[in-house]
N, CA, C, O and the ligand as a Tripos MOL2 file, in Angstrom:
@<TRIPOS>MOLECULE
protein
  317   315    80     0     0
PROTEIN
NO_CHARGES

@<TRIPOS>ATOM
      1 N           0.8470   13.4060   30.8870 N.3       1 MET1
      2 CA          0.5690   12.7470   29.6080 C.3       1 MET1
      3 C           1.8270   12.7140   28.7460 C.2       1 MET1
      4 O           2.8600   13.2820   29.1000 O.2       1 MET1
      5 N           1.7180   12.0530   27.6380 N.am      2 THR2
      6 CA          2.9030   11.8240   26.8170 C.3       2 THR2
      7 C           3.0230   12.7710   25.6300 C.2       2 THR2
      8 O           4.0400   12.7560   24.9360 O.2       2 THR2
      9 N           2.0090   13.5920   25.3810 N.am      3 SER3
     10 CA          1.9990   14.3770   24.1500 C.3       3 SER3
     11 C           2.3390   15.8390   24.4070 C.2       3 SER3
     12 O           1.7380   16.7350   23.8160 O.2       3 SER3
     13 N           3.3020   16.0750   25.2880 N.am      4 ARG4
     14 CA          3.6060   17.4390   25.6800 C.3       4 ARG4
     15 C           4.1210   18.2760   24.5090 C.2       4 ARG4
     16 O           3.8960   19.4860   24.4610 O.2       4 ARG4
     17 N           4.7980   17.6430   23.5830 N.am      5 GLN5
     18 CA          5.4250   18.4100   22.5060 C.3       5 GLN5
     19 C           4.6250   18.3960   21.2170 C.2       5 GLN5
     20 O           5.0500   18.9820   20.2210 O.2       5 GLN5
     21 N           3.5030   17.7540   21.2180 N.am      6 THR6
     22 CA          2.7260   17.6800   19.9850 C.3       6 THR6
     23 C           1.2760   18.0690   20.2360 C.2       6 THR6
     24 O           0.7760   17.9800   21.3570 O.2       6 THR6
     25 N           0.6220   18.4940   19.1840 N.am      7 GLU7
     26 CA         -0.7770   18.8880   19.2710 C.3       7 GLU7
     27 C          -1.5480   18.2960   18.1060 C.2       7 GLU7
     28 O          -0.9950   18.0620   17.0310 O.2       7 GLU7
     29 N          -2.8340   18.0580   18.3360 N.am      8 LEU8
     30 CA         -3.6980   17.6270   17.2480 C.3       8 LEU8
     31 C          -4.1810   18.8540   16.4870 C.2       8 LEU8
     32 O          -4.6930   19.8020   17.0810 O.2       8 LEU8
     33 N          -4.0170   18.8270   15.2000 N.am      9 ILE9
     34 CA         -4.4280   19.9520   14.3670 C.3       9 ILE9
     35 C          -5.2380   19.4090   13.1950 C.2       9 ILE9
     36 O          -4.8890   18.3710   12.6320 O.2       9 ILE9
     37 N          -6.3070   20.0920   12.8240 N.am     10 PRO10
     38 CA         -7.1320   19.6040   11.7230 C.3      10 PRO10
     39 C          -6.4440   19.7710   10.3740 C.2      10 PRO10
     40 O          -5.7320   20.7450   10.1290 O.2      10 PRO10
     41 N          -6.6740   18.8180    9.5340 N.am     11 GLU11
     42 CA         -6.2080   18.9510    8.1610 C.3      11 GLU11
     43 C          -7.3360   19.5710    7.3660 C.2      11 GLU11
     44 O          -8.3770   18.9450    7.1650 O.2      11 GLU11
     45 N          -7.1380   20.7830    6.9180 N.am     12 THR12
     46 CA         -8.2070   21.4770    6.1990 C.3      12 THR12
     47 C          -7.6490   22.1410    4.9550 C.2      12 THR12
     48 O          -7.2620   23.3090    4.9880 O.2      12 THR12
     49 N          -7.6090   21.4240    3.8980 N.am     13 THR13
     50 CA         -7.1240   22.0110    2.6660 C.3      13 THR13
     51 C          -8.2560   22.7470    1.9790 C.2      13 THR13
     52 O          -9.4110   22.3220    2.0200 O.2      13 THR13
     53 N          -7.9120   23.8420    1.3530 N.am     14 THR14
     54 CA         -8.9070   24.5940    0.6070 C.3      14 THR14
     55 C          -8.3730   24.8320   -0.7860 C.2      14 THR14
     56 O          -7.4100   25.5790   -0.9610 O.2      14 THR14
     57 N          -8.9740   24.2150   -1.7710 N.am     15 GLY15
     58 CA         -8.4990   24.4300   -3.1250 C.3      15 GLY15
     59 C          -8.2130   23.1350   -3.8590 C.2      15 GLY15
     60 O          -9.0240   22.2090   -3.8510 O.2      15 GLY15
     61 N          -7.0590   23.0810   -4.4910 N.am     16 ASP16
     62 CA         -6.7650   21.9640   -5.3830 C.3      16 ASP16
     63 C          -6.6270   20.6310   -4.6650 C.2      16 ASP16
     64 O          -7.0970   19.6010   -5.1480 O.2      16 ASP16
     65 N          -5.9810   20.6630   -3.5140 N.am     17 ASP17
     66 CA         -5.7460   19.4170   -2.8000 C.3      17 ASP17
     67 C          -7.0470   18.9250   -2.1630 C.2      17 ASP17
     68 O          -7.8270   19.7210   -1.6400 O.2      17 ASP17
     69 N          -7.2730   17.6290   -2.2100 N.am     18 GLU18
     70 CA         -8.5080   17.0940   -1.6670 C.3      18 GLU18
     71 C          -8.3650   16.8460   -0.1650 C.2      18 GLU18
     72 O          -7.4970   16.0770    0.2490 O.2      18 GLU18
     73 N          -9.1960   17.4790    0.6490 N.am     19 PRO19
     74 CA         -9.1060   17.2820    2.0950 C.3      19 PRO19
     75 C          -9.5590   15.8840    2.4830 C.2      19 PRO19
     76 O         -10.5120   15.3550    1.9120 O.2      19 PRO19
     77 N          -8.8730   15.2830    3.4580 N.am     20 ASP20
     78 CA         -9.2830   13.9500    3.8780 C.3      20 ASP20
     79 C         -10.0520   13.9760    5.1940 C.2      20 ASP20
     80 O         -10.4280   12.9250    5.7120 O.2      20 ASP20
     81 N         -10.2880   15.1680    5.7360 N.am     21 GLY21
     82 CA        -11.0970   15.2770    6.9440 C.3      21 GLY21
     83 C         -10.4940   14.5940    8.1470 C.2      21 GLY21
     84 O         -11.2060   14.0450    8.9880 O.2      21 GLY21
     85 N          -9.1670   14.6310    8.2270 N.am     22 MET22
     86 CA         -8.4880   13.9890    9.3390 C.3      22 MET22
     87 C          -7.8080   15.0250   10.2190 C.2      22 MET22
     88 O          -7.4450   16.1080    9.7590 O.2      22 MET22
     89 N          -7.6410   14.6800   11.4950 N.am     23 ALA23
     90 CA         -6.8280   15.4940   12.3930 C.3      23 ALA23
     91 C          -5.4310   14.9080   12.4090 C.2      23 ALA23
     92 O          -5.2460   13.7260   12.6990 O.2      23 ALA23
     93 N          -4.4480   15.7380   12.0950 N.am     24 HIS24
     94 CA         -3.0610   15.2950   12.1010 C.3      24 HIS24
     95 C          -2.3560   15.8370   13.3360 C.2      24 HIS24
     96 O          -2.8440   16.7560   13.9940 O.2      24 HIS24
     97 N          -1.2180   15.2620   13.6350 N.am     25 ILE25
     98 CA         -0.4610   15.6810   14.8020 C.3      25 ILE25
     99 C           0.7560   16.4740   14.3540 C.2      25 ILE25
    100 O           1.5140   16.0430   13.4860 O.2      25 ILE25
    101 N           0.9290   17.6450   14.9660 N.am     26 VAL26
    102 CA          2.0850   18.4890   14.6330 C.3      26 VAL26
    103 C           2.8350   18.8480   15.9030 C.2      26 VAL26
    104 O           2.3130   18.6890   17.0060 O.2      26 VAL26
    105 N           4.0520   19.3310   15.7480 N.am     27 THR27
    106 CA          4.8120   19.7920   16.9030 C.3      27 THR27
    107 C           4.3070   21.1690   17.3190 C.2      27 THR27
    108 O           3.6080   21.8450   16.5650 O.2      27 THR27
    109 N           4.6740   21.5670   18.5310 N.am     28 LYS28
    110 CA          4.2680   22.8830   19.0340 C.3      28 LYS28
    111 C           4.7990   23.9890   18.1330 C.2      28 LYS28
    112 O           4.1110   24.9800   17.8880 O.2      28 LYS28
    113 N           6.0170   23.8200   17.6430 N.am     29 ASP29
    114 CA          6.6130   24.8310   16.7760 C.3      29 ASP29
    115 C           5.7860   25.0030   15.5070 C.2      29 ASP29
    116 O           5.5060   26.1210   15.0740 O.2      29 ASP29
    117 N           5.4010   23.8660   14.9200 N.am     30 GLU30
    118 CA          4.6010   23.9310   13.6980 C.3      30 GLU30
    119 C           3.2420   24.5540   13.9910 C.2      30 GLU30
    120 O           2.7200   25.3340   13.1940 O.2      30 GLU30
    121 N           2.6790   24.2040   15.1360 N.am     31 GLN31
    122 CA          1.3730   24.7370   15.5060 C.3      31 GLN31
    123 C           1.4110   26.2570   15.5700 C.2      31 GLN31
    124 O           0.5110   26.9340   15.0730 O.2      31 GLN31
    125 N           2.4590   26.7840   16.1880 N.am     32 MET32
    126 CA          2.5800   28.2310   16.3070 C.3      32 MET32
    127 C           2.7180   28.8810   14.9350 C.2      32 MET32
    128 O           2.1250   29.9240   14.6610 O.2      32 MET32
    129 N           3.5110   28.2430   14.0830 N.am     33 ARG33
    130 CA          3.6900   28.7970   12.7340 C.3      33 ARG33
    131 C           2.3720   28.8460   11.9930 C.2      33 ARG33
    132 O           2.0870   29.8050   11.2750 O.2      33 ARG33
    133 N           1.5650   27.8020   12.1720 N.am     34 GLY34
    134 CA          0.3110   27.7240   11.4440 C.3      34 GLY34
    135 C          -0.7320   28.6980   11.9630 C.2      34 GLY34
    136 O          -1.3490   29.4290   11.1880 O.2      34 GLY34
    137 N          -0.9270   28.7060   13.2680 N.am     35 TYR35
    138 CA         -2.0080   29.5140   13.8230 C.3      35 TYR35
    139 C          -1.6270   30.9730   13.9890 C.2      35 TYR35
    140 O          -2.4540   31.8630   13.7930 O.2      35 TYR35
    141 N          -0.3920   31.2170   14.3440 N.am     36 VAL36
    142 CA          0.0350   32.5950   14.5570 C.3      36 VAL36
    143 C           0.5250   33.2220   13.2590 C.2      36 VAL36
    144 O           0.2010   34.3660   12.9400 O.2      36 VAL36
    145 N           1.3150   32.4460   12.5190 N.am     37 GLY37
    146 CA          1.8890   32.9970   11.3010 C.3      37 GLY37
    147 C           1.0370   32.7660   10.0680 C.2      37 GLY37
    148 O           1.2670   33.3760    9.0240 O.2      37 GLY37
    149 N           0.0500   31.8830   10.1890 N.am     38 GLY38
    150 CA         -0.7930   31.5910    9.0520 C.3      38 GLY38
    151 C          -0.0630   30.8800    7.9300 C.2      38 GLY38
    152 O          -0.4610   30.9610    6.7680 O.2      38 GLY38
    153 N           1.0100   30.1810    8.2850 N.am     39 GLN39
    154 CA          1.8090   29.4890    7.2810 C.3      39 GLN39
    155 C           1.4400   28.0050    7.2380 C.2      39 GLN39
    156 O           0.9180   27.4600    8.2100 O.2      39 GLN39
    157 N           1.7130   27.3630    6.1150 N.am     40 PRO40
    158 CA          1.4900   25.9220    6.0420 C.3      40 PRO40
    159 C           2.3680   25.2030    7.0610 C.2      40 PRO40
    160 O           3.5210   25.5750    7.2790 O.2      40 PRO40
    161 N           1.8120   24.1830    7.6720 N.am     41 ILE41
    162 CA          2.5720   23.4180    8.6510 C.3      41 ILE41
    163 C           2.6720   21.9690    8.2060 C.2      41 ILE41
    164 O           1.8870   21.5050    7.3780 O.2      41 ILE41
    165 N           3.6610   21.2490    8.7730 N.am     42 ARG42
    166 CA          3.8850   19.8640    8.3960 C.3      42 ARG42
    167 C           3.5380   18.9470    9.5620 C.2      42 ARG42
    168 O           4.0530   19.1080   10.6680 O.2      42 ARG42
    169 N           2.6660   17.9920    9.3010 N.am     43 ALA43
    170 CA          2.3060   17.0260   10.3290 C.3      43 ALA43
    171 C           3.4080   15.9790   10.4770 C.2      43 ALA43
    172 O           4.3150   15.9020    9.6480 O.2      43 ALA43
    173 N           3.3230   15.1820   11.5280 N.am     44 LEU44
    174 CA          4.3270   14.1390   11.7680 C.3      44 LEU44
    175 C           4.3830   13.1550   10.6090 C.2      44 LEU44
    176 O           5.4310   12.5680   10.3420 O.2      44 LEU44
    177 N           3.2660   12.9710    9.9220 N.am     45 CYS45
    178 CA          3.2240   12.0160    8.8250 C.3      45 CYS45
    179 C           3.7400   12.6240    7.5240 C.2      45 CYS45
    180 O           3.8700   11.9220    6.5210 O.2      45 CYS45
    181 N           4.0360   13.9340    7.5320 N.am     46 GLY46
    182 CA          4.5580   14.5700    6.3400 C.3      46 GLY46
    183 C           3.5500   15.4300    5.6010 C.2      46 GLY46
    184 O           3.9000   16.1450    4.6620 O.2      46 GLY46
    185 N           2.2950   15.3570    6.0280 N.am     47 LYS47
    186 CA          1.2440   16.1470    5.3910 C.3      47 LYS47
    187 C           1.4690   17.6360    5.6540 C.2      47 LYS47
    188 O           1.7410   18.0380    6.7860 O.2      47 LYS47
    189 N           1.3560   18.4430    4.6160 N.am     48 VAL48
    190 CA          1.5360   19.8880    4.7580 C.3      48 VAL48
    191 C           0.2390   20.5930    4.3920 C.2      48 VAL48
    192 O          -0.3540   20.3240    3.3470 O.2      48 VAL48
    193 N          -0.1920   21.4880    5.2560 N.am     49 TRP49
    194 CA         -1.4180   22.2300    4.9970 C.3      49 TRP49
    195 C          -1.5040   23.4180    5.9400 C.2      49 TRP49
    196 O          -0.7000   23.5430    6.8640 O.2      49 TRP49
    197 N          -2.4910   24.3030    5.7040 N.am     50 VAL50
    198 CA         -2.7050   25.4500    6.5780 C.3      50 VAL50
    199 C          -3.9010   25.1560    7.4830 C.2      50 VAL50
    200 O          -5.0140   24.9670    6.9920 O.2      50 VAL50
    201 N          -3.6860   25.1160    8.7850 N.am     51 PRO51
    202 CA         -4.7830   24.8190    9.7200 C.3      51 PRO51
    203 C          -5.7210   26.0070    9.8490 C.2      51 PRO51
    204 O          -5.2670   27.1400   10.0140 O.2      51 PRO51
    205 N          -7.0210   25.7630    9.7770 N.am     52 THR52
    206 CA         -7.9590   26.8750    9.8400 C.3      52 THR52
    207 C          -9.1450   26.6130   10.7530 C.2      52 THR52
    208 O          -9.8970   27.5380   11.0610 O.2      52 THR52
    209 N          -9.3280   25.3770   11.1920 N.am     53 ARG53
    210 CA        -10.5200   25.1730   12.0320 C.3      53 ARG53
    211 C         -10.2730   24.1130   13.0910 C.2      53 ARG53
    212 O          -9.2210   23.4750   13.1380 O.2      53 ARG53
    213 N         -11.2780   23.9500   13.9360 N.am     54 ASP54
    214 CA        -11.1810   23.0320   15.0510 C.3      54 ASP54
    215 C         -11.1740   21.5850   14.5520 C.2      54 ASP54
    216 O         -11.8340   21.2470   13.5700 O.2      54 ASP54
    217 N         -10.4080   20.7400   15.2550 N.am     55 TYR55
    218 CA        -10.3200   19.3440   14.8460 C.3      55 TYR55
    219 C         -11.3430   18.4740   15.5510 C.2      55 TYR55
    220 O         -11.4100   17.2700   15.3040 O.2      55 TYR55
    221 N         -12.1440   19.0750   16.4310 N.am     56 GLN56
    222 CA        -13.0920   18.2880   17.2090 C.3      56 GLN56
    223 C         -13.9320   17.3830   16.3110 C.2      56 GLN56
    224 O         -14.5050   17.8310   15.3180 O.2      56 GLN56
    225 N         -13.9940   16.1030   16.6760 N.am     57 GLY57
    226 CA        -14.8500   15.1870   15.9480 C.3      57 GLY57
    227 C         -14.1980   14.5130   14.7640 C.2      57 GLY57
    228 O         -14.7470   13.5600   14.2100 O.2      57 GLY57
    229 N         -13.0180   15.0010   14.3640 N.am     58 LEU58
    230 CA        -12.3500   14.3930   13.2270 C.3      58 LEU58
    231 C         -11.5500   13.1750   13.6620 C.2      58 LEU58
    232 O         -10.9880   13.1590   14.7570 O.2      58 LEU58
    233 N         -11.4960   12.1590   12.8140 N.am     59 PRO59
    234 CA        -10.6480   11.0070   13.1170 C.3      59 PRO59
    235 C          -9.1770   11.4130   13.0530 C.2      59 PRO59
    236 O          -8.8000   12.2840   12.2680 O.2      59 PRO59
    237 N          -8.3570   10.7810   13.8760 N.am     60 VAL60
    238 CA         -6.9460   11.1270   13.9220 C.3      60 VAL60
    239 C          -6.1620   10.2750   12.9340 C.2      60 VAL60
    240 O          -6.3390    9.0600   12.8490 O.2      60 VAL60
    241 N          -5.2840   10.9540   12.1850 N.am     61 CYS61
    242 CA         -4.4520   10.2830   11.1970 C.3      61 CYS61
    243 C          -3.5890    9.2070   11.8550 C.2      61 CYS61
    244 O          -2.8200    9.5020   12.7700 O.2      61 CYS61
    245 N          -3.7110    7.9780   11.4020 N.am     62 GLN62
    246 CA         -2.9910    6.8660   12.0280 C.3      62 GLN62
    247 C          -1.4890    6.9700   11.8050 C.2      62 GLN62
    248 O          -0.6980    6.5730   12.6600 O.2      62 GLN62
    249 N          -1.1050    7.4990   10.6660 N.am     63 ALA63
    250 CA          0.3250    7.6540   10.3880 C.3      63 ALA63
    251 C           0.9580    8.6180   11.3820 C.2      63 ALA63
    252 O           2.0960    8.4200   11.8100 O.2      63 ALA63
    253 N           0.2260    9.6530   11.7450 N.am     64 CYS64
    254 CA          0.7220   10.6130   12.7300 C.3      64 CYS64
    255 C           0.8320    9.9590   14.1060 C.2      64 CYS64
    256 O           1.8120   10.1680   14.8210 O.2      64 CYS64
    257 N          -0.1640    9.1770   14.4700 N.am     65 VAL65
    258 CA         -0.1460    8.4970   15.7700 C.3      65 VAL65
    259 C           1.0540    7.5580   15.8450 C.2      65 VAL65
    260 O           1.7490    7.5080   16.8600 O.2      65 VAL65
    261 N           1.2910    6.8230   14.7770 N.am     66 ASP66
    262 CA          2.4230    5.8990   14.7400 C.3      66 ASP66
    263 C           3.7370    6.6430   14.9110 C.2      66 ASP66
    264 O           4.6180    6.2200   15.6600 O.2      66 ASP66
    265 N           3.8520    7.7610   14.2000 N.am     67 GLU67
    266 CA          5.0820    8.5380   14.2560 C.3      67 GLU67
    267 C           5.2840    9.1390   15.6430 C.2      67 GLU67
    268 O           6.4040    9.1640   16.1520 O.2      67 GLU67
    269 N           4.2110    9.6210   16.2520 N.am     68 ARG68
    270 CA          4.3350   10.1850   17.5930 C.3      68 ARG68
    271 C           4.7580    9.1030   18.5850 C.2      68 ARG68
    272 O           5.6280    9.3280   19.4270 O.2      68 ARG68
    273 N           4.1410    7.9410   18.4800 N.am     69 ASP69
    274 CA          4.5110    6.8450   19.3710 C.3      69 ASP69
    275 C           5.9810    6.4860   19.2030 C.2      69 ASP69
    276 O           6.6780    6.1740   20.1690 O.2      69 ASP69
    277 N           6.4390    6.5410   17.9410 N.am     70 ARG70
    278 CA          7.8180    6.2140   17.6570 C.3      70 ARG70
    279 C           8.7540    7.2350   18.3390 C.2      70 ARG70
    280 O           9.7780    6.8660   18.9150 O.2      70 ARG70
    281 N           8.3880    8.4970   18.2630 N.am     71 ARG71
    282 CA          9.2130    9.5520   18.8780 C.3      71 ARG71
    283 C           9.1950    9.4250   20.3900 C.2      71 ARG71
    284 O          10.2290    9.5750   21.0410 O.2      71 ARG71
    285 N           8.0220    9.1480   20.9540 N.am     72 ILE72
    286 CA          7.9200    9.0030   22.3990 C.3      72 ILE72
    287 C           8.7590    7.8140   22.8500 C.2      72 ILE72
    288 O           9.4520    7.8960   23.8640 O.2      72 ILE72
    289 N           8.7040    6.7260   22.1180 N.am     73 ALA73
    290 CA          9.4970    5.5490   22.4560 C.3      73 ALA73
    291 C          10.9790    5.8920   22.4010 C.2      73 ALA73
    292 O          11.7600    5.4280   23.2330 O.2      73 ALA73
    293 N          11.3700    6.7080   21.4160 N.am     74 GLY74
    294 CA         12.7580    7.1060   21.2930 C.3      74 GLY74
    295 C          13.2060    7.9570   22.4600 C.2      74 GLY74
    296 O          14.3230    7.8070   22.9560 O.2      74 GLY74
    297 N          12.3220    8.8640   22.9050 N.am     75 MET75
    298 CA         12.6520    9.7260   24.0380 C.3      75 MET75
    299 C          12.8090    8.9060   25.3050 C.2      75 MET75
    300 O          13.6940    9.1670   26.1190 O.2      75 MET75
    301 N          11.9410    7.9100   25.4660 N.am     76 LYS76
    302 CA         12.0210    7.0590   26.6590 C.3      76 LYS76
    303 C          13.3470    6.3190   26.6790 C.2      76 LYS76
    304 O          13.9610    6.1480   27.7320 O.2      76 LYS76
    305 N          13.7850    5.8770   25.4960 N.am     77 ARG77
    306 CA         15.0410    5.1470   25.4350 C.3      77 ARG77
    307 C          16.2060    6.0150   25.9210 C.2      77 ARG77
    308 O          17.1170    5.5400   26.6000 O.2      77 ARG77
    309 N          16.1510    7.3030   25.5540 N.am     78 MET78
    310 CA         17.2500    8.1790   25.9340 C.3      78 MET78
    311 C          17.2260    8.4910   27.4230 C.2      78 MET78
    312 O          18.2650    8.7920   28.0090 O.2      78 MET78
    313 N          16.0530    8.4210   28.0380 N.am     79 ASN79
    314 CA         15.9850    8.6440   29.4880 C.3      79 ASN79
    315 C          16.1710    7.3200   30.1750 C.2      79 ASN79
    316 O          16.1520    7.2540   31.4040 O.2      79 ASN79
    317 ZN         -1.0560   12.6930    9.5900 Zn       80 ZN80
@<TRIPOS>BOND
     1     1     2 1
     2     2     3 1
     3     3     4 2
     4     3     5 am
     5     5     6 1
     6     6     7 1
     7     7     8 2
     8     7     9 am
     9     9    10 1
    10    10    11 1
    11    11    12 2
    12    11    13 am
    13    13    14 1
    14    14    15 1
    15    15    16 2
    16    15    17 am
    17    17    18 1
    18    18    19 1
    19    19    20 2
    20    19    21 am
    21    21    22 1
    22    22    23 1
    23    23    24 2
    24    23    25 am
    25    25    26 1
    26    26    27 1
    27    27    28 2
    28    27    29 am
    29    29    30 1
    30    30    31 1
    31    31    32 2
    32    31    33 am
    33    33    34 1
    34    34    35 1
    35    35    36 2
    36    35    37 am
    37    37    38 1
    38    38    39 1
    39    39    40 2
    40    39    41 am
    41    41    42 1
    42    42    43 1
    43    43    44 2
    44    43    45 am
    45    45    46 1
    46    46    47 1
    47    47    48 2
    48    47    49 am
    49    49    50 1
    50    50    51 1
    51    51    52 2
    52    51    53 am
    53    53    54 1
    54    54    55 1
    55    55    56 2
    56    55    57 am
    57    57    58 1
    58    58    59 1
    59    59    60 2
    60    59    61 am
    61    61    62 1
    62    62    63 1
    63    63    64 2
    64    63    65 am
    65    65    66 1
    66    66    67 1
    67    67    68 2
    68    67    69 am
    69    69    70 1
    70    70    71 1
    71    71    72 2
    72    71    73 am
    73    73    74 1
    74    74    75 1
    75    75    76 2
    76    75    77 am
    77    77    78 1
    78    78    79 1
    79    79    80 2
    80    79    81 am
    81    81    82 1
    82    82    83 1
    83    83    84 2
    84    83    85 am
    85    85    86 1
    86    86    87 1
    87    87    88 2
    88    87    89 am
    89    89    90 1
    90    90    91 1
    91    91    92 2
    92    91    93 am
    93    93    94 1
    94    94    95 1
    95    95    96 2
    96    95    97 am
    97    97    98 1
    98    98    99 1
    99    99   100 2
   100    99   101 am
   101   101   102 1
   102   102   103 1
   103   103   104 2
   104   103   105 am
   105   105   106 1
   106   106   107 1
   107   107   108 2
   108   107   109 am
   109   109   110 1
   110   110   111 1
   111   111   112 2
   112   111   113 am
   113   113   114 1
   114   114   115 1
   115   115   116 2
   116   115   117 am
   117   117   118 1
   118   118   119 1
   119   119   120 2
   120   119   121 am
   121   121   122 1
   122   122   123 1
   123   123   124 2
   124   123   125 am
   125   125   126 1
   126   126   127 1
   127   127   128 2
   128   127   129 am
   129   129   130 1
   130   130   131 1
   131   131   132 2
   132   131   133 am
   133   133   134 1
   134   134   135 1
   135   135   136 2
   136   135   137 am
   137   137   138 1
   138   138   139 1
   139   139   140 2
   140   139   141 am
   141   141   142 1
   142   142   143 1
   143   143   144 2
   144   143   145 am
   145   145   146 1
   146   146   147 1
   147   147   148 2
   148   147   149 am
   149   149   150 1
   150   150   151 1
   151   151   152 2
   152   151   153 am
   153   153   154 1
   154   154   155 1
   155   155   156 2
   156   155   157 am
   157   157   158 1
   158   158   159 1
   159   159   160 2
   160   159   161 am
   161   161   162 1
   162   162   163 1
   163   163   164 2
   164   163   165 am
   165   165   166 1
   166   166   167 1
   167   167   168 2
   168   167   169 am
   169   169   170 1
   170   170   171 1
   171   171   172 2
   172   171   173 am
   173   173   174 1
   174   174   175 1
   175   175   176 2
   176   175   177 am
   177   177   178 1
   178   178   179 1
   179   179   180 2
   180   179   181 am
   181   181   182 1
   182   182   183 1
   183   183   184 2
   184   183   185 am
   185   185   186 1
   186   186   187 1
   187   187   188 2
   188   187   189 am
   189   189   190 1
   190   190   191 1
   191   191   192 2
   192   191   193 am
   193   193   194 1
   194   194   195 1
   195   195   196 2
   196   195   197 am
   197   197   198 1
   198   198   199 1
   199   199   200 2
   200   199   201 am
   201   201   202 1
   202   202   203 1
   203   203   204 2
   204   203   205 am
   205   205   206 1
   206   206   207 1
   207   207   208 2
   208   207   209 am
   209   209   210 1
   210   210   211 1
   211   211   212 2
   212   211   213 am
   213   213   214 1
   214   214   215 1
   215   215   216 2
   216   215   217 am
   217   217   218 1
   218   218   219 1
   219   219   220 2
   220   219   221 am
   221   221   222 1
   222   222   223 1
   223   223   224 2
   224   223   225 am
   225   225   226 1
   226   226   227 1
   227   227   228 2
   228   227   229 am
   229   229   230 1
   230   230   231 1
   231   231   232 2
   232   231   233 am
   233   233   234 1
   234   234   235 1
   235   235   236 2
   236   235   237 am
   237   237   238 1
   238   238   239 1
   239   239   240 2
   240   239   241 am
   241   241   242 1
   242   242   243 1
   243   243   244 2
   244   243   245 am
   245   245   246 1
   246   246   247 1
   247   247   248 2
   248   247   249 am
   249   249   250 1
   250   250   251 1
   251   251   252 2
   252   251   253 am
   253   253   254 1
   254   254   255 1
   255   255   256 2
   256   255   257 am
   257   257   258 1
   258   258   259 1
   259   259   260 2
   260   259   261 am
   261   261   262 1
   262   262   263 1
   263   263   264 2
   264   263   265 am
   265   265   266 1
   266   266   267 1
   267   267   268 2
   268   267   269 am
   269   269   270 1
   270   270   271 1
   271   271   272 2
   272   271   273 am
   273   273   274 1
   274   274   275 1
   275   275   276 2
   276   275   277 am
   277   277   278 1
   278   278   279 1
   279   279   280 2
   280   279   281 am
   281   281   282 1
   282   282   283 1
   283   283   284 2
   284   283   285 am
   285   285   286 1
   286   286   287 1
   287   287   288 2
   288   287   289 am
   289   289   290 1
   290   290   291 1
   291   291   292 2
   292   291   293 am
   293   293   294 1
   294   294   295 1
   295   295   296 2
   296   295   297 am
   297   297   298 1
   298   298   299 1
   299   299   300 2
   300   299   301 am
   301   301   302 1
   302   302   303 1
   303   303   304 2
   304   303   305 am
   305   305   306 1
   306   306   307 1
   307   307   308 2
   308   307   309 am
   309   309   310 1
   310   310   311 1
   311   311   312 2
   312   311   313 am
   313   313   314 1
   314   314   315 1
   315   315   316 2
@<TRIPOS>SUBSTRUCTURE
     1 MET1         2 RESIDUE 1 A MET
     2 THR2         6 RESIDUE 1 A THR
     3 SER3        10 RESIDUE 1 A SER
     4 ARG4        14 RESIDUE 1 A ARG
     5 GLN5        18 RESIDUE 1 A GLN
     6 THR6        22 RESIDUE 1 A THR
     7 GLU7        26 RESIDUE 1 A GLU
     8 LEU8        30 RESIDUE 1 A LEU
     9 ILE9        34 RESIDUE 1 A ILE
    10 PRO10       38 RESIDUE 1 A PRO
    11 GLU11       42 RESIDUE 1 A GLU
    12 THR12       46 RESIDUE 1 A THR
    13 THR13       50 RESIDUE 1 A THR
    14 THR14       54 RESIDUE 1 A THR
    15 GLY15       58 RESIDUE 1 A GLY
    16 ASP16       62 RESIDUE 1 A ASP
    17 ASP17       66 RESIDUE 1 A ASP
    18 GLU18       70 RESIDUE 1 A GLU
    19 PRO19       74 RESIDUE 1 A PRO
    20 ASP20       78 RESIDUE 1 A ASP
    21 GLY21       82 RESIDUE 1 A GLY
    22 MET22       86 RESIDUE 1 A MET
    23 ALA23       90 RESIDUE 1 A ALA
    24 HIS24       94 RESIDUE 1 A HIS
    25 ILE25       98 RESIDUE 1 A ILE
    26 VAL26      102 RESIDUE 1 A VAL
    27 THR27      106 RESIDUE 1 A THR
    28 LYS28      110 RESIDUE 1 A LYS
    29 ASP29      114 RESIDUE 1 A ASP
    30 GLU30      118 RESIDUE 1 A GLU
    31 GLN31      122 RESIDUE 1 A GLN
    32 MET32      126 RESIDUE 1 A MET
    33 ARG33      130 RESIDUE 1 A ARG
    34 GLY34      134 RESIDUE 1 A GLY
    35 TYR35      138 RESIDUE 1 A TYR
    36 VAL36      142 RESIDUE 1 A VAL
    37 GLY37      146 RESIDUE 1 A GLY
    38 GLY38      150 RESIDUE 1 A GLY
    39 GLN39      154 RESIDUE 1 A GLN
    40 PRO40      158 RESIDUE 1 A PRO
    41 ILE41      162 RESIDUE 1 A ILE
    42 ARG42      166 RESIDUE 1 A ARG
    43 ALA43      170 RESIDUE 1 A ALA
    44 LEU44      174 RESIDUE 1 A LEU
    45 CYS45      178 RESIDUE 1 A CYS
    46 GLY46      182 RESIDUE 1 A GLY
    47 LYS47      186 RESIDUE 1 A LYS
    48 VAL48      190 RESIDUE 1 A VAL
    49 TRP49      194 RESIDUE 1 A TRP
    50 VAL50      198 RESIDUE 1 A VAL
    51 PRO51      202 RESIDUE 1 A PRO
    52 THR52      206 RESIDUE 1 A THR
    53 ARG53      210 RESIDUE 1 A ARG
    54 ASP54      214 RESIDUE 1 A ASP
    55 TYR55      218 RESIDUE 1 A TYR
    56 GLN56      222 RESIDUE 1 A GLN
    57 GLY57      226 RESIDUE 1 A GLY
    58 LEU58      230 RESIDUE 1 A LEU
    59 PRO59      234 RESIDUE 1 A PRO
    60 VAL60      238 RESIDUE 1 A VAL
    61 CYS61      242 RESIDUE 1 A CYS
    62 GLN62      246 RESIDUE 1 A GLN
    63 ALA63      250 RESIDUE 1 A ALA
    64 CYS64      254 RESIDUE 1 A CYS
    65 VAL65      258 RESIDUE 1 A VAL
    66 ASP66      262 RESIDUE 1 A ASP
    67 GLU67      266 RESIDUE 1 A GLU
    68 ARG68      270 RESIDUE 1 A ARG
    69 ASP69      274 RESIDUE 1 A ASP
    70 ARG70      278 RESIDUE 1 A ARG
    71 ARG71      282 RESIDUE 1 A ARG
    72 ILE72      286 RESIDUE 1 A ILE
    73 ALA73      290 RESIDUE 1 A ALA
    74 GLY74      294 RESIDUE 1 A GLY
    75 MET75      298 RESIDUE 1 A MET
    76 LYS76      302 RESIDUE 1 A LYS
    77 ARG77      306 RESIDUE 1 A ARG
    78 MET78      310 RESIDUE 1 A MET
    79 ASN79      314 RESIDUE 1 A ASN
    80 ZN80       317 GROUP 0 **** ****
């Protein structure tokens, strides 16, 4: 598959920011920081939040999909 370096992570804000109920795409590094370190992570689209639950069933952020496709296209060009 093409998404070896990225993962789908739920956007789950708790508090002032209004959650949009979307699953965003983050890099593996960000995923580890969020789930292991409990730190806010940044999605490909620029969204920053702390992941806390499963993304199953959530719609995927289109901006993240576009950005991932752009990165994959860039990687293909270099190969
Ligand atoms: Zn996104």
